[in-house]
N, C-alpha and C positions, 0 to 999 in steps of 0.2 A: 427561149425569149417568148414565143407563142403562149406557152402555158403560164407564164409569170408575168407577162406584161413589160418585162424588163426591156428598155431600149439599148443598154450596153451589157457587155459581158466581161468578166475578168476570167481567164482560162490559165489553168497550171497544169503543164504536162510534164510528168516524171518519164524521162527517157525521150530523147528526141530523134530527128533524122540525122542519120550517121553516113549513109551511103547515098550518093549522088547518081550511081550507075543507074541506066535505064531499066535493067531487069528488075531492079528493086523497086521501080517507081510505085506498084501498087502494094508491096508487101513489106516495107522496111522503113517505118517512121514517117511516111508521108503525112500522116495526121498533122505533123507540124505546118506544113504549107496548107493544108485544109483548113485548119483553125486560123492561120494568119488572114488568108483569103476571106473567110467569113467575117472575122472580126474587122477587117478594113472597111467593111460595107456598113458598119455601125460605128460612127464616130464616137469617141470616148472609150471605146472597148480596147483591152490590152490582154497581152498574152506573156506568160512567164514560162520558160523551159529550165528544166534541171537534166544535166546530164554530166558524166565523168568527162566526155568530150564533146561540147556542143559546137564547135567550129564549123562543121559542114552545114549545120542547122542555120547558123549565122549568115554565112555565105549564101545559102539558097534564098533565106527570106529577104536578103540585102539585095541579091541580084533581081528579085520580083518586086522590089521597091516597098517592102513591108516592114522594113526594119525599125521604122519609127514606132510601131506599136509592140514590137517583141523585146523583151529582156532576157537574157540567158544566164544562168548560174552553171559554173563548172564546179563539180564536186559530187560527193556522196549523197544520195537522195533523202537518206533518213536524216542526216545531219542538216542538209539544207532546208528540208522542210520543217525541222525543228527550229532552225533560225527564224523562218517565215512565220511560224506560229508565235514564237517569242516576240517578233516585232509587230504582232497584231495583224498580219496580212490575212485577207479573205478572198475566196474565190467562188465565182458561180459554177463553174465546172472544173473537176479534179480528173484529169485522165492519167491512169497509171499504166505506163508501158516501158518500164526498165527492165531490170534483170529478170530472167525466168526462174529465179530462186523464190520459193514459196514463203520462206520465213521473212524474207526482205520485202517481199510484197505485202505480207500481212502487217510489217511495221509501217510501211507506207499508207496502208489502208487506214490504219488507226489514227494516223497523222492528218489523212485527208479528211476523217470525220471532224477534226478540229479546225481545219482550214476552209471547208466548204461552208458558203453562205445558205441560209434556210429561206426560200426553197433554192435548191441547187441539185446538181448532179454529180456523182461519182462514177466514173466509168474506168473500165480496165480492158486492156488488149491481152490476147493469148491466154484466155480464162479456161481453155480445155481441160476436163478432169480426166480425159482418157489419151491424152497425147504424150508419146515416149519422151519427146525433147522439152515440151512445154510443162512446167511443174507448177505454175502459180496458182492455177485454178484448183489444183489437188489440195491446197491448203484453205484458199480463201472461200471457196464456194462452200464446202461443208461447214465452216465456220458460220457464214451467212444463214445457210439453213438451219443449223442448230439455234442460232440466234433468233430466228423467225423473221429475219430480214425480208422486206419485199424487194425483189430484183428481178430482172429478165436477162436472159442470154440470147445475142443475135449472133448470126454467123457472117463472116466476111471471108471471101475467096480471095487467097494469095497465088502468086505464081507457083507455089510450092504444095499447098494444102488448104484445108479449110480451118479458120480460126475463130473462137468464141469472143465476143465482146460483152463485157458485163455492163449493164445500165442499171444504176440505183438512184432513184430519185429520192432526194432528202427533203423532207417538209418541215 
């Protein structure tokens, strides 16, 4: 918002809050609530979440009085993103945080390129290239490097370990 002068944002999050346990508060999908709280401070902003099971996320945003600005789609991320693209939907921020499968994340990323407004942001969580359980970054990061894309990785700490977050500004 600061860099573009936009007063409102549309955010698409692929892979939403699923676990409301306290121990997962900092490490499992709580970006859903962080986005909703931020957007609520900017009237006219909105949030769309996609997940196979978005029910806990819906409960969480409703419990915090943020349900009005949030829509959720239950279903496969690639199919749902394709439908949003066909409907002409556009987003200022696309945050990829679904399956840890590299091939699926690559398909989501390519769709995100079509869904993001210019200027906008594409972000992705769990983009480590050397983590034994997290495989998304092993596919996407080499692709971006080979393509000469401008992006950066930032670290976030979870209760379990450190994860890399991809940040790519789209101009």
